[in-house]
Each structure stands twice: as structure tokens, then as C-alpha cells.
N, C-alpha and C positions, 0 to 999 in steps of 0.2 A: 505218673499221674499224681500219686500221693505227694511226691517230692514237689511238684508244681504247685499243689494246693498249699503245702507248708510254706513255700516261698511267697505265695500271694498273701497268706495269713501274716507272715513276718513283715511284709511290706505294709500291710494295713496297720499292724501294731506300731511299726516305726512312724508311720504317718500320724497315727493317733497320738503317740507320745510327743511328736514334734508339735502338733496342734495344742496339746495340753501345756507344753512348755511355753509356747507362744502366748497362750491365754494367761498363764501365770505371770509372764513378763508384763503383759498389759495390766494385770491386776496390781502389780508391784509399782507401776508408775502412778504418780499422784494425779488426781483429777483437778484440773485448774479451769476456772471460768474467767475468760477475758471480757471485761465489760468495756464497751466503747463509748466514749463521750465526745469524741472529735479531736480538735487541736491540730497542731502541725504534724504529728505522727500520722494523722489521717489527711494530710494536705498534699497538694500537687502544684507544681510550677509550670510555666509555659516553656521553660528551658532548663536544661540540666545544670546551668550555672546560676540559676535563681535559688539562692539559699536563704534569702530574707524577703524576697518579693514573690509571693505565691498565694494561693487560696487554701485556707485551712478547712478542715472538717468536710471533706468531700469523698473520702475513701471509706467504705463500710468496714467494720471491724473484721468480718470474715475474710475479706481480701487482704487485710493487714496480716492476719494470721497465716493465710495461705502463702504469702510472700516469704515466710520464714519456715520452710518445711522441716528444718532441723529441730524445731520445737517438738515435733511428734516423737522424737527419740527420748525426750526427757519427761514428757507428761501427756496425759490424755486431755486435750484442750478443746473447749467449745466457746464460741463467741456469743455475746449478747449486746445488742445496741440499745443504749438507754437514752443517749442524746447524740446529736451531731452538731456541735457548736464550738466556736473558739472559746477558750476557757475564761477570757475576759468577760464573757456573758454569763458565767456562773452567778447565780444569786442564791439567797437563802432557801427558796422553794426547791430549786434544783439540787442543792446540797442535801436537803432533807430527803428528797426522793431517792437520790443515789445512796445515801447512808442506809435508808430502810431496805432497799433492794439488796445491798451487800449483806446486811444483817440476816435477811431471809435466806440467802444462799449459804451463809456460814453455818446456819442451823441444819443444813442438809448433810446427811451422812456420806453422800457420794460426792461432796465437794471438800477438797483438802486445802485449797488456797484460792485467792482471788487476785487478779491483775486488773488494774483500771488504766486504760489508755486515756491520756488527758493532755490538754494544752498546757504548755509550760508557764503561762502567765500567772495562773493561780493554783498551780500544783501544791504549793506550800500551804495554802489555806485549806484546800480540800483534805490533804493528808493530815493536817493538824486536827481538823474537825473529826475525821474518822478515828484518829489516834485517841481522841478523848471520849468518843461515844459508842464505839463498837464493843460488844460484850463477847469476845471470842479470842482465844489464843492462836487460832489458825492464821497463817501468814496472809497479810493484805499488802499488796505492792502497787504503788502508783507510778506510772512510767509515761514518758513523753519523748519528744525529740526536738532538736533545735533546727533541723533541716527536713524538708519534705522528702518523701521517698523517691521523688523524681530527680533530686539533686545529686551532683557528684559529691561523694563523701557523706552520703546520707547516714545518719546515726540511728534512725528508728529501728531497723531490723535487729541490730545487735542489742540495743537497749531492751527491746521486747523479749529477745531470747534470754537475756540476763534476768529480766523481771520474772519470767516464767520459771526459770531455774531457781530463783530465790523463793517464789511462792510455792514451789513444789518441795522445798527442803524443810525437814523437821528442825534443822538448825535455825531457821528463821522464825519458828513459832515462839510466841510469848514475848516478842520484842516490839510489839506495837505496830502501827502502820508505818511502812517503809517507802522510801522513794529511791528507785534504782535508775541511775543515769550515768553515762560515761564511765562505766566499769566500777562505780562507787555505790555503796549501800548507805543511805542516810536515814536518820530518824525523822519521821514526819514532824516532830516537835522542833527540831533544830534547823532544818534545811531552809534555804532561801535562794531565790534567783538573783544572781549578782551581776549579770551582763545581758545586754539585749540581743546578742547574736552568736556568741561563742558557744561551742558545744560543752565547754567545761564551766558553764555558768552556775551550776548548783553547788553551793557551799554551805557548810555548817560551821558555826563559830568554834565548835569543839572538835571538828574533824568528822569524817564519816565513821559509821559503825564498823565498816569493813569494805572489802572489795570483791569483785567477781573477776577471777583471773583464770583464763584458759578453761572456762567451764566449771570452776571450783569456787565455792563460797569461802571467804576468809574473814571471820569476824575478829575484831580487836578490842571492842569495848561494848558496854551495854547501856541502854537508856537509864538514867538515874531518877527521872521524874515519873510519877504514876501515869499509867495509860490504860486504855481499853478496859479490861476487867477490874482494874484497880480504882476507877473513878466513880463519882456519883452521877455521872451523866449517861443516860441510856437512850440510844437512838430510837428504840421501839416505843418510848414514852414521850418523845418530843415531837409535837405536831406543828409547832411554829416557833420562831425565834424573835425576841424583842429587837426593835430597831436600834442599832448602834452605828454611829457615824464617826468618821475620822476627819480632823481638820489639820492640814499640813501647815507648819509654821515657817516663817521666813522674815527677813527684814521688811519692816513696813506692813506687817500683817494687820488686818482689820478685823472687826467683830462680825462682818457680814455673814461669813460661813456659819459661825456659831448660832447667830440669830435664825438663820435659815433652817438649820437642823432642829432647833428647838421648835420652831413653827411646824416643821414637817412631822413632828411626833417622836423624835428620838428619845430613847430611855437612858442613853449614855452617850458621851462624846469622848473619843480618844483624842487627846491633845498631843499631836505629833510634834513635839517641841525640838528646838535646837539643843545641842549639847546634852546635858543631863535632864532632858525634858523641861528645859527652861521656859518660863512664861514671861513674855514682854510686859513692861509696866502698864501699857494700855489694855492688855488682855486680862490682867489679874482681876480687876473688878467685873469683867465680862464672865469669867469662869465662876466667880462668886455668885453672880446672878443665875447662871446656869444651874449651879448646885442648889440654890435657894428655891428653884422651881421644881426640884425633886429629881433632876437628872443626875446620874453619876458622872463624875469627872475623873478620867484616867490619864495620867501623864505618861507618855512614851517618848522615845528619842528617835529623831530622823536620821541619826548617824549610821544606822545599820547594824550596830553591835554595841555591847556594853550593858551595864545594869543601871537602871534609873533608881537613884537612892531616895528613899522616903525622907522628907524633911531636909533634903539637901538644898536644891535650888529654891524651893518654896516651903512654906510652913504647911505641910499637908495636914497635920493634926488640927491646926487652927481652922483651915478652910474645909476640912472634911473631904479631901481629895484622896485618890488612890494612885499608886504607881504600878508599872507593869513588870517590875523585875527586869529580865533580859529579853523579853519578847518585843519584836517589832510591832508597829501599829496594826498591820493587817492581821497578825496572829492574835494580838491583844483584843481586836474586835471580835474574833471568833470565840475566845475564851470568856470575854466579858458577856457576850450574848448568852452563852451557855450558863454562866454563873447567875445571870439574872433570871433564868428559869427556876432557880433555887432560892435566891434571896435578893432583896433590895437594900440590905443593910451594908453600909460602906465598910465596916470593920470585917464582916464576913467575906465581902467581895475581895478585900485586900488579902485575906488569908488564902483565898482560892487562887488569886493571881500569883502569890508567892509559892503556892504548892505545886502548880503545874507549869 
């Protein structure tokens, strides 16, 4: 009888020890919040061969997470739906709402990292905005997919797994907002979408920061420009963004778009010029007029990469214009809008564009 009781007691102790180890294992796993905003990663097509023709933003974030059960082995994950839209419909108001919610979550002691599922069309803009405005070293990862989950060769499940892996890793801390796609880890500052349908669409001019290989993070370089805790932009203190518009340039470009944006109340215009941010002879006086009305004029290049040289194609000092450095027009719009919350002085604006 006594032997039986001892045996039972031993079983209870073993069970208790096992439960304790299991609880410790759960505690060791990072706590990651996956915020759903819609996009292709939340999309569905009528057929498994529909990789480009489908309806985006229809699958809720909890179902996206549930479709990748392997995630539970690397982190304690919970989902939160903030939007259900195609990312082409992101605007400044939604950008601010997302940023403020991410900031709230990052302040919580039970949140170790954030993953944002996002449409690929404007991932680069959202990632850059968060990279400049969040005040935390905790990992924030933006992820999407080029194919809906219903398609053959769907890339969303692995992208999400990799994103959670990165967000749950201490190695990803302090590197700014990241974009994880197609086994690559990119800086939110550098990455851009380069192809309309291929899964390897995301590229950085200076290469990715690293890779995710067989469930392991492999970093090879660090971001050189200031980000997150190193910037003067704080999402908690920004409640609106000044209007900044982009005018794409081409042969035979007219003044119509510039005039329309001035009338609409823009505070700055990004001149997305040919070559080194070139300005056609008929547009030079137009941009002089724009600047004379108090709007900032920022020269960018439509080429997709390279540095716009100040006083190169145009006499920026004479006209009091600003250049973007190496940022494309859509990212220059984000940075210019943030900069205008701090200053409307063109010289200070130029310093900010060169800095970030």
C-alpha cells in the first residue's frame, strides 16, 4: 500500500515537473503580435492557378496565422485586425492609426515584437514611415505575399513564418523596421517593390540586411542611417501630416499637375524627374512659381536608384529647391511630410533629407 502511494506521488511529481518545464518553455518563447491590414497575403483567388487575378484583403488575420501552425513552435502569437484593405488604399490617416497602435503595443512588457501583414504595393512606404517614427528597439517586421494563399506556389505562409521568426529574435532588435519577403530581410529604408508579379520583387539598392535560411537568421550588414529611437520624429506626437504630392515627369510634361496640387493645398511637391531629377525647360518657371507661393520643391529621380545631386542638373541654390539624396519619390514624400512637421525652412529640410 505504501509502495503504491509512493508510486502515485512520484507520478504526480513527474507530471508537475513536466508541466513546469512546459510552462518555462512557453515563457522562453517571445510574445509576438501579428497586426492584419489586408493585402494579397489576406487574398483569395477563384482558382489555384490565379496568382495575379484574385481578391485581396478577404481573409482575417487569425485565419492567416492558423494556416501556419509551425509558428506556435517559435513564438506565442496573437492576431489583431486593424484594417482589411489593399495597400494601394493606405493614406496618411491610416498610416498614423497603424503607427500609433504599433507604438502602444511596443510599450507593453508582454510584447516582444510586432509583425504587420500588409499589401505589397505600399509596403515600402509604411515600413519607411514606421522606421522613422517608432520609439522602440523591439523588432517590427512588415510582411506580405505576391500570391494569394489559394494559389499554387503561394508564398504567404513561409513569409509569415519567417517574419515571426525575425520579430521574435533578439538579433533583430535595434535594426529599425524590417521587411521580410522571399527569405530576405530588408531595411524599411532601402527596400522597394521592383516587379508587378514576381515573388522576388523586393529589392534594396545596397542589398538585404540578411537572410532567413532553414529557420535561422543570418545578418550581414547593419542600417547606416538613423532610425526609430535615433530620429526626431515621434509617432505619439504626430496627429496629422502636411499634404505632399508627387508629379511624375516624362517627355512633353505640362504644368497641369503642379497647378492642381498647388490649388489642392499641397505644402510640398516632389518633382519626380528624369535622370538626375532633371527639370524640363518649360517646367523650370513653373517650379519657381511653386516655390514663390511657399511650397517646398523637392527633386527626385524616376530612374529607381541613384543619388540626386544638388546643383547638378539645376541650380538648386538659386531656386531654393531641395534634393532627395537616394530616396525614390514615394519615400521622399514620407520623409518630406515628416520633416515639415518640424520645419518649413528649405535649408533645414535639405539637411533632414540628407540625414535619413
